[in-house]
Every structure is written in C-alpha cells, then in structure tokens.
C-alpha positions as CSV (number, residue, x, y, z in Angstrom):
1,M,-15.6,2.2,38.6
2,L,-17.8,3.9,35.7
3,N,-21.2,6.3,37.0
4,T,-24.6,4.9,35.9
5,S,-24.8,7.1,33.0
6,T,-21.1,6.2,31.9
7,Q,-22.2,2.4,32.1
8,N,-25.2,2.8,30.2
9,L,-23.9,4.6,27.1
10,R,-21.1,2.2,26.7
11,S,-23.6,-0.6,27.1
12,R,-25.5,1.7,24.3
13,A,-22.2,2.0,22.2
14,I,-21.6,-2.0,22.1
15,Q,-25.1,-2.5,21.4
16,F,-24.7,-0.6,18.6
17,L,-21.3,-2.3,17.1
18,E,-23.1,-5.7,17.7
19,Q,-25.8,-4.9,15.2
20,S,-25.5,-5.3,11.2
21,P,-24.5,-2.4,9.1
22,Q,-28.1,-1.9,8.0
23,Q,-29.4,-1.7,11.9
24,R,-26.8,0.8,12.7
25,L,-27.6,2.7,9.9
26,E,-31.4,3.0,10.9
27,I,-30.4,4.1,14.6
28,L,-28.1,6.6,12.9
29,K,-31.0,7.9,11.1
30,Q,-33.1,8.1,14.2
31,L,-30.5,10.2,16.3
32,G,-30.5,12.4,13.2
33,I,-26.5,11.3,12.2
34,A,-27.0,9.3,8.8
35,R,-24.5,12.0,7.4
36,Y,-21.7,9.3,9.6
37,D,-22.7,6.1,7.8
38,F,-19.1,5.2,7.9
39,L,-19.6,4.0,11.8
40,T,-21.9,1.3,10.1
41,K,-18.9,-0.6,9.3
42,M,-16.8,0.0,12.4
43,C,-16.1,-3.4,14.2
44,L,-16.7,-4.0,17.8
45,N,-13.7,-3.1,20.0
46,E,-12.1,-1.1,23.0
47,A,-11.5,1.9,20.8
48,N,-14.2,1.9,18.5
49,I,-16.5,1.5,21.5
50,A,-15.1,5.1,23.4
51,C,-15.4,6.1,19.7
52,I,-19.3,5.4,19.6
53,M,-19.6,6.9,23.0
54,R,-18.9,10.1,21.6
55,F,-21.0,10.2,18.8
56,L,-24.2,8.8,20.9
57,Q,-23.4,11.0,24.0
58,N,-24.9,13.9,22.5
59,P,-25.6,13.6,18.8
60,S,-28.1,16.9,18.6
61,Q,-24.7,18.3,19.1
62,L,-22.4,16.5,16.7
63,K,-20.9,19.2,14.1
64,F,-17.8,17.5,13.1
65,P,-16.7,13.6,13.0
66,N,-14.5,12.9,16.7
67,L,-12.5,9.8,15.7
68,I,-9.5,10.2,18.4
69,G,-8.1,6.5,18.7
70,A,-10.4,5.2,16.4
71,D,-9.9,1.9,14.4
72,L,-11.1,2.1,11.2
73,S,-7.9,-0.2,9.5
74,G,-8.9,-2.3,6.4
75,L,-12.0,-0.4,5.7
76,I,-13.6,1.0,2.6
77,L,-14.0,4.3,3.2
78,D,-14.2,5.8,-0.5
79,E,-15.9,9.3,-0.5
80,V,-15.9,9.5,3.2
81,N,-16.8,13.1,4.5
82,F,-14.2,13.6,7.5
83,I,-14.1,17.3,7.2
84,R,-12.4,18.9,10.0
85,G,-12.2,15.5,11.5
86,N,-10.1,14.5,14.5
87,L,-8.4,11.1,13.8
88,L,-5.7,11.5,16.1
89,G,-4.4,8.6,17.3
90,A,-6.7,6.7,14.8
91,N,-6.1,3.3,13.1
92,L,-6.5,3.7,9.7
93,Q,-4.1,1.2,8.3
94,G,-5.1,-0.3,4.9
95,T,-7.8,1.8,4.9
96,S,-9.5,3.1,1.6
97,L,-9.8,7.1,0.9
98,V,-10.2,7.6,-2.3
99,N,-12.0,10.8,-3.3
100,A,-13.0,11.5,0.7
101,D,-13.0,14.7,1.5
102,V,-10.7,15.2,4.6
103,I,-10.5,19.3,4.6
104,F,-9.1,20.3,8.0
105,A,-8.5,16.6,9.3
106,N,-6.3,16.0,12.1
107,F,-4.3,12.9,11.7
108,S,-1.9,13.4,13.9
109,N,-0.1,10.4,15.5
110,A,-2.6,8.5,13.1
111,D,-1.6,5.3,11.3
112,L,-1.7,5.8,7.5
113,R,0.7,2.9,6.6
114,N,-0.9,1.0,3.6
115,A,-3.7,3.1,3.4
116,N,-5.1,4.7,-0.1
117,L,-5.9,8.7,-0.6
118,T,-6.0,9.2,-4.1
119,G,-8.5,11.6,-5.1
120,A,-8.7,12.5,-1.7
121,T,-9.0,16.5,-0.7
122,L,-6.3,17.3,1.8
123,N,-6.3,21.1,2.0
124,E,-5.0,22.3,5.6
125,T,-4.4,18.5,7.4
126,M,-2.1,18.1,10.2
127,W,0.3,15.3,10.1
128,L,2.6,15.7,12.9
129,N,4.1,12.4,13.6
130,T,1.7,10.3,11.4
131,L,2.9,6.9,10.0
132,V,2.6,6.8,6.2
133,E,4.7,4.4,5.1
134,E,3.3,2.8,1.5
135,C,0.0,5.5,2.1
136,E,-0.6,6.5,-1.3
137,F,-1.5,9.8,-1.9
138,G,-2.3,10.1,-5.6
139,E,-1.7,13.4,-6.4
140,G,-2.1,14.8,-3.0
141,V,-4.4,17.5,-3.9
142,G,-4.6,19.8,-1.3
143,L,-1.0,19.7,0.4
144,T,1.6,21.8,0.6
145,K,4.9,21.5,-1.2
146,S,6.6,20.9,2.0
147,Q,3.7,18.5,3.7
148,R,4.2,16.9,0.6
149,Q,8.1,16.4,1.1
150,D,7.6,15.5,4.3
151,L,5.1,12.8,3.9
152,R,7.2,11.1,0.8
153,L,10.3,11.2,2.8
154,R,8.1,9.0,5.9
155,G,7.2,6.6,3.4
156,G,4.0,8.1,1.4
157,R,3.7,7.7,-1.8
158,F,2.6,10.1,-4.7
159,S,1.9,9.8,-8.4
160,L,4.8,10.1,-10.8
161,L,3.1,13.0,-12.4
162,L,4.0,15.4,-9.8
163,E,7.7,13.7,-8.9
164,N,9.3,16.1,-11.3
C-alpha cells in the first residue's frame, strides 16, 4: 500500500493530468518549471502519472527532464529541449521531435518507431536496445558514424545526402 505522502503526490499528478494544457502551463509556472512545457501535452495514463510524480516531488531541484517510461507517443514536440533527458524505456512512437535538442539524452530501451528527429541535435545520445524502425533522423546531426550505421541497421532512416 502507498504511504500518505506518495498517495498525495499521486493524486496531485492525476489532478495535473486532468487539467487543460493552459491550466497545466499555469501550474508549471507557479512551480517554476514552465521550461518543461511539454508536460502540458501528455495524456493521462499510468506511465505519465509516475512521470509527473517525479516532476512534482521536488520541482525546485529539477535540473534535467526525467522521463523514464513516459508515454509521449504521437505528440508534436518540435524544438523541445530534452538536453540530458532520461528517456529510458519511454514511448515516443510516432512523436515529432523536429529540431529538438536532445544532447546527452538516454533513449535506451525507448520506442522511437515512426518518430521524426529531422534536424534534432543528437550529440552524445545513448541508443541501447532502442526501437527505431522507420524513425526519420534526417542528417543525424551529432551522431557518430558507428551510431548512424547501427541505427540504420535497426531500421532508422537518414537523409540521402549522407547515404554515400
């Protein structure tokens, strides 16, 4: 059974996810974490309740987005800042991350099938066991040659400019 503080945190996370995007943004502003405005787009499900609980637990101590196991599938997150983001096991299937900053991000065990990372900055990213079939990487800005080859072998797609 959950202790009282965990139950309260879970209730707050559910209440947050039940709000409209505009209401969520106001809450994030009050907490001083409006830079994480992508939280306004998340759907209400168990994966995201756990994720929001981490953000609400101690907002003044947040430095990098902790999105372990989050469900961001199908969202338009173009130009998002996921620098040093932990997306371990996250569902990003069909998500648009065009021109996103994902430097030092961990995509291990994440699902990026049919996602679009065209123009995203991907320096120092981790891709261990990541599903990338039909994921569009554009030019793969910041990826090493071996990362590019590995991701291509697993079904990732790159611009023709770099195919040669």
